[in-house]
C-alpha positions as a Markdown table, in Angstrom:
| # | Residue | x | y | z |
|---|---|---|---|---|
| 1 | Met | -70.7 | 8.8 | 38.5 |
| 2 | Lys | -67.8 | 11.0 | 38.2 |
| 3 | Ser | -65.4 | 8.3 | 39.4 |
| 4 | Arg | -66.9 | 5.8 | 36.9 |
| 5 | Val | -66.3 | 8.4 | 33.9 |
| 6 | Cys | -62.7 | 8.9 | 35.3 |
| 7 | Leu | -62.1 | 5.2 | 35.5 |
| 8 | Phe | -63.6 | 4.7 | 32.0 |
| 9 | Ala | -61.2 | 7.6 | 30.8 |
| 10 | His | -58.1 | 6.1 | 32.4 |
| 11 | Ala | -59.0 | 2.6 | 31.1 |
| 12 | Cys | -59.3 | 4.1 | 27.7 |
| 13 | Ala | -55.9 | 5.8 | 27.8 |
| 14 | Val | -54.3 | 2.7 | 29.0 |
| 15 | Leu | -55.8 | 0.7 | 26.2 |
| 16 | Ala | -54.6 | 3.4 | 23.7 |
| 17 | Leu | -51.1 | 3.2 | 24.9 |
| 18 | Leu | -51.0 | -0.5 | 24.8 |
| 19 | Asn | -52.4 | -0.7 | 21.2 |
| 20 | Ala | -50.2 | 2.2 | 19.9 |
| 21 | Pro | -47.6 | 0.9 | 17.5 |
| 22 | His | -44.4 | 0.3 | 19.1 |
| 23 | Ala | -41.3 | 2.5 | 18.3 |
| 24 | Pro | -38.8 | 0.5 | 16.3 |
| 25 | Ala | -36.0 | -1.1 | 18.4 |
| 26 | Glu | -32.7 | 0.5 | 17.9 |
| 27 | Ser | -30.6 | -1.6 | 15.5 |
| 28 | Pro | -27.9 | -3.1 | 17.2 |
| 29 | Ala | -24.5 | -1.6 | 16.8 |
| 30 | Pro | -22.5 | -3.0 | 13.9 |
| 31 | Ala | -20.4 | -6.0 | 15.0 |
| 32 | Ser | -16.5 | -5.4 | 15.2 |
| 33 | Pro | -14.9 | -5.7 | 12.0 |
| 34 | Ser | -14.0 | -9.4 | 11.3 |
| 35 | Ala | -10.7 | -10.3 | 10.0 |
| 36 | Val | -10.8 | -12.0 | 6.4 |
| 37 | Pro | -8.1 | -14.3 | 4.9 |
| 38 | Ile | -5.7 | -12.3 | 2.9 |
| 39 | Thr | -6.2 | -15.0 | -0.1 |
| 40 | Gln | -9.8 | -14.1 | 0.0 |
| 41 | Val | -9.1 | -10.4 | -0.4 |
| 42 | Ile | -6.6 | -11.2 | -3.3 |
| 43 | Ala | -9.3 | -13.4 | -5.1 |
| 44 | Gly | -11.8 | -10.4 | -4.9 |
| 45 | Thr | -9.3 | -8.2 | -6.6 |
| 46 | Ala | -8.6 | -10.9 | -9.2 |
| 47 | Arg | -12.3 | -11.0 | -10.0 |
| 48 | Lys | -12.9 | -7.3 | -10.1 |
| 49 | Thr | -9.7 | -6.7 | -12.2 |
| 50 | Gly | -9.1 | -9.6 | -14.4 |
| 51 | Lys | -5.5 | -9.9 | -13.3 |
| 52 | Lys | -3.9 | -13.2 | -12.7 |
| 53 | Phe | -2.1 | -13.7 | -9.3 |
| 54 | Leu | 0.4 | -16.0 | -8.3 |
| 55 | Val | 0.4 | -16.2 | -4.4 |
| 56 | Glu | 3.6 | -17.5 | -2.6 |
| 57 | Arg | 3.0 | -20.0 | 0.0 |
| 58 | Arg | 4.2 | -17.9 | 2.8 |
| 59 | Val | 1.5 | -15.0 | 2.0 |
| 60 | Val | -1.0 | -16.1 | 4.9 |
| 61 | Gly | -2.9 | -14.5 | 7.6 |
| 62 | Asp | -6.0 | -12.4 | 8.0 |
| 63 | Val | -6.6 | -8.7 | 7.3 |
| 64 | Thr | -9.0 | -6.3 | 8.4 |
| 65 | Val | -10.5 | -3.4 | 6.3 |
| 66 | Ile | -13.1 | -1.0 | 7.7 |
| 67 | Gly | -15.4 | 1.0 | 5.3 |
| 68 | Leu | -14.3 | -1.2 | 2.4 |
| 69 | Asp | -15.8 | -4.6 | 0.9 |
| 70 | Pro | -12.8 | -6.9 | 1.2 |
| 71 | Asp | -14.1 | -8.9 | -1.5 |
| 72 | Asn | -14.1 | -5.8 | -4.1 |
| 73 | Leu | -11.1 | -4.0 | -3.6 |
| 74 | Asp | -9.3 | -2.2 | -6.5 |
| 75 | Tyr | -5.7 | -3.0 | -7.3 |
| 76 | Pro | -4.1 | 0.2 | -5.8 |
| 77 | Thr | -6.1 | -0.5 | -2.5 |
| 78 | Leu | -5.1 | -4.0 | -2.6 |
| 79 | Leu | -1.3 | -3.2 | -2.8 |
| 80 | Ser | -1.9 | -0.7 | 0.1 |
| 81 | Val | -3.5 | -3.5 | 2.2 |
| 82 | Leu | -0.5 | -6.0 | 1.4 |
| 83 | Glu | 1.9 | -3.4 | 2.2 |
| 84 | Leu | 0.5 | -2.8 | 5.6 |
| 85 | Asn | 0.6 | -6.5 | 6.2 |
| 86 | Gly | 4.4 | -7.4 | 5.1 |
| 87 | Phe | 3.6 | -8.3 | 1.5 |
| 88 | Ser | 4.2 | -7.0 | -1.8 |
| 89 | Ala | 2.6 | -7.5 | -5.2 |
| 90 | Val | 5.3 | -7.4 | -8.3 |
| 91 | Asp | 3.4 | -7.3 | -11.7 |
| 92 | Asp | 5.3 | -8.6 | -14.6 |
| 93 | Gly | 2.6 | -7.9 | -17.3 |
| 94 | Lys | 1.5 | -11.4 | -17.3 |
| 95 | Tyr | 1.2 | -12.3 | -13.7 |
| 96 | Val | 1.0 | -10.4 | -10.3 |
| 97 | Arg | 3.4 | -12.2 | -7.7 |
| 98 | Val | 2.4 | -11.8 | -4.4 |
| 99 | Val | 5.4 | -12.4 | -2.1 |
| 100 | Pro | 6.7 | -11.4 | 1.4 |
| 101 | Asp | 8.3 | -7.9 | 1.4 |
| 102 | Ala | 11.8 | -9.3 | 1.7 |
| 103 | Asn | 11.5 | -11.2 | -1.5 |
| 104 | Ser | 9.9 | -8.3 | -3.7 |
| 105 | Arg | 13.2 | -6.9 | -5.2 |
| 106 | Gln | 14.3 | -10.2 | -6.4 |
| 107 | Phe | 11.5 | -10.1 | -8.9 |
| 108 | Ala | 11.4 | -8.2 | -12.2 |
| 109 | Gly | 9.1 | -5.0 | -11.7 |
| 110 | Pro | 8.9 | -1.8 | -13.5 |
| 111 | Val | 12.0 | 0.3 | -14.1 |
| 112 | Leu | 11.1 | 4.0 | -14.3 |
| 113 | Thr | 12.4 | 6.2 | -16.9 |
| 114 | Gly | 11.5 | 9.9 | -18.0 |
| 115 | Gly | 7.8 | 9.1 | -18.5 |
| 116 | Asp | 6.8 | 7.3 | -15.3 |
| 117 | Gly | 3.3 | 6.3 | -16.3 |
| 118 | Ser | 1.0 | 5.5 | -13.7 |
| 119 | Tyr | 1.7 | 3.5 | -10.9 |
| 120 | Ala | 0.0 | 2.9 | -7.5 |
| 121 | Ser | 1.6 | 4.4 | -4.4 |
| 122 | Ala | 2.5 | 1.0 | -3.0 |
| 123 | Glu | 3.7 | -0.6 | -6.2 |
| 124 | Tyr | 7.3 | -1.9 | -6.2 |
| 125 | Val | 9.4 | -0.1 | -8.8 |
| 126 | Thr | 13.1 | 0.6 | -9.7 |
| 127 | Arg | 14.6 | 3.9 | -10.4 |
| 128 | Ile | 18.1 | 4.9 | -11.6 |
| 129 | Leu | 18.8 | 8.5 | -10.5 |
| 130 | Ser | 21.7 | 10.5 | -12.0 |
| 131 | Val | 23.6 | 12.7 | -9.6 |
| 132 | Lys | 25.5 | 15.6 | -11.2 |
| 133 | Asn | 27.1 | 17.7 | -8.3 |
| 134 | Val | 28.0 | 15.4 | -5.6 |
| 135 | Pro | 29.4 | 11.9 | -5.4 |
| 136 | Ala | 26.6 | 9.4 | -5.4 |
| 137 | Ala | 28.3 | 7.1 | -2.9 |
| 138 | Met | 28.2 | 9.9 | -0.4 |
| 139 | Leu | 24.5 | 10.0 | -0.6 |
| 140 | Val | 24.0 | 6.4 | 0.3 |
| 141 | Pro | 24.5 | 6.6 | 4.2 |
| 142 | Val | 22.3 | 9.6 | 4.1 |
| 143 | Leu | 19.5 | 8.2 | 2.3 |
| 144 | Arg | 19.7 | 4.7 | 3.6 |
| 145 | Pro | 17.7 | 5.3 | 7.0 |
| 146 | Leu | 14.7 | 6.4 | 4.7 |
| 147 | Val | 14.6 | 3.2 | 2.7 |
| 148 | Pro | 12.7 | 0.4 | 4.3 |
| 149 | Gln | 14.5 | -2.9 | 5.1 |
| 150 | Asn | 12.8 | -4.5 | 1.9 |
| 151 | Gly | 14.1 | -1.7 | -0.3 |
| 152 | His | 17.3 | -1.6 | -2.1 |
| 153 | Leu | 19.7 | 1.5 | -2.5 |
| 154 | Val | 23.3 | 1.2 | -3.9 |
| 155 | Ala | 25.5 | 3.7 | -5.6 |
| 156 | Leu | 27.6 | 3.1 | -8.9 |
| 157 | Pro | 30.6 | 5.3 | -8.5 |
| 158 | Cys | 32.0 | 5.1 | -12.0 |
| 159 | Ala | 28.6 | 6.3 | -13.5 |
| 160 | Asn | 27.8 | 8.5 | -10.3 |
| 161 | Lys | 24.4 | 7.2 | -10.0 |
| 162 | Leu | 22.0 | 5.7 | -7.5 |
| 163 | Ile | 19.8 | 2.5 | -8.0 |
| 164 | Leu | 16.8 | 2.6 | -5.7 |
| 165 | Ala | 14.1 | -0.3 | -5.6 |
| 166 | Asp | 11.1 | 0.4 | -3.3 |
| 167 | Thr | 7.5 | 1.4 | -3.5 |
| 168 | Tyr | 6.6 | 4.1 | -6.2 |
| 169 | Ala | 5.5 | 6.7 | -3.5 |
| 170 | Asn | 8.9 | 6.4 | -1.6 |
| 171 | Val | 10.9 | 6.4 | -4.9 |
| 172 | Lys | 9.3 | 9.7 | -5.7 |
| 173 | Arg | 10.0 | 11.1 | -2.3 |
| 174 | Met | 13.8 | 10.0 | -2.6 |
| 175 | Glu | 14.0 | 11.5 | -6.0 |
| 176 | Lys | 12.9 | 14.7 | -4.5 |
| 177 | Ile | 15.5 | 14.5 | -1.7 |
| 178 | Val | 18.4 | 13.7 | -4.1 |
| 179 | Asn | 17.5 | 16.5 | -6.4 |
| 180 | Ala | 17.6 | 18.9 | -3.5 |
| 181 | Leu | 20.9 | 17.7 | -2.2 |
| 182 | Asp | 22.4 | 17.7 | -5.6 |
| 183 | Ala | 21.4 | 21.2 | -6.4 |
| 184 | Gly | 23.9 | 23.7 | -7.0 |
| 185 | Gly | 27.8 | 23.5 | -6.8 |
| 186 | Glu | 30.4 | 22.4 | -9.3 |
| 187 | Pro | 29.5 | 19.5 | -11.4 |
| 188 | Tyr | 31.2 | 16.4 | -10.1 |
| 189 | Thr | 33.3 | 14.2 | -12.4 |
| 190 | Pro | 33.4 | 10.5 | -11.3 |
| 191 | Glu | 36.6 | 8.7 | -11.5 |
| 192 | Lys | 36.9 | 6.4 | -14.5 |
| 193 | Cys | 36.8 | 2.8 | -13.6 |
| 194 | Ser | 39.0 | 0.2 | -15.5 |
| 195 | Pro | 37.5 | -3.2 | -16.0 |
| 196 | Ser | 38.9 | -5.8 | -13.8 |
| 197 | Thr | 41.5 | -7.7 | -15.7 |
| 198 | Gly | 41.3 | -10.7 | -13.2 |
| 199 | Asn | 44.8 | -10.3 | -12.4 |
C-alpha cells in the first residue's frame, strides 16, 4: 500500500513539473552591429534637421555606430561620424557639402571672428590668429605637426598673422597654444612688405 502511495506521489510530482510554466528562454545576444551605408546615415540626418546635403560621388562606404540610431543622428554627431571616416561637411548656409577630407578646405566655410557663435567640434572652420610678441612665421614649423593633413596653416609675415583652417575643436586648441607661446616678451614689429612691382 505504501509503495502505491509513494508511486502516486512521485507521479503527481512529475506531472506537476511537466505542467509547470516554462521559464522564458534567454533572449539571444544582440547581433554584432551591422554596417550602414554612409549615404543612408546622411539621409537620416537630412530628414531630422531639414538641412540639404550635396554629397560628392567619392563619399562612399559603410559606417558603424553603436548605441545610436544611424537613421536619426543629429548634425554634430553626423560630423563626428564623417570625420572618423575621412570625410568633412562644409555648410555654406544653403547646402551642406559632404566631401573627402582632402577637399574640405577648398569650400567656403565659416570664418571665426571675435564672437565665435556655436559650432560643432568636427565642423570645418577658418580662423585668423594675430600674433603680437613673436614672428608668426617662426610658429608655423612648431604648430604644423598638430594640424592634420587635410588642415591648412600658413603665416602672413607682413601682418604677423596665422591663417588656420581645420575642425573647430582643433582651431580652438591651436588658438590656446598660440596664445601661450605668444605671452610675454617685447611686442614684435613685422617688417613692412612693399607690393611687388612686377619688375
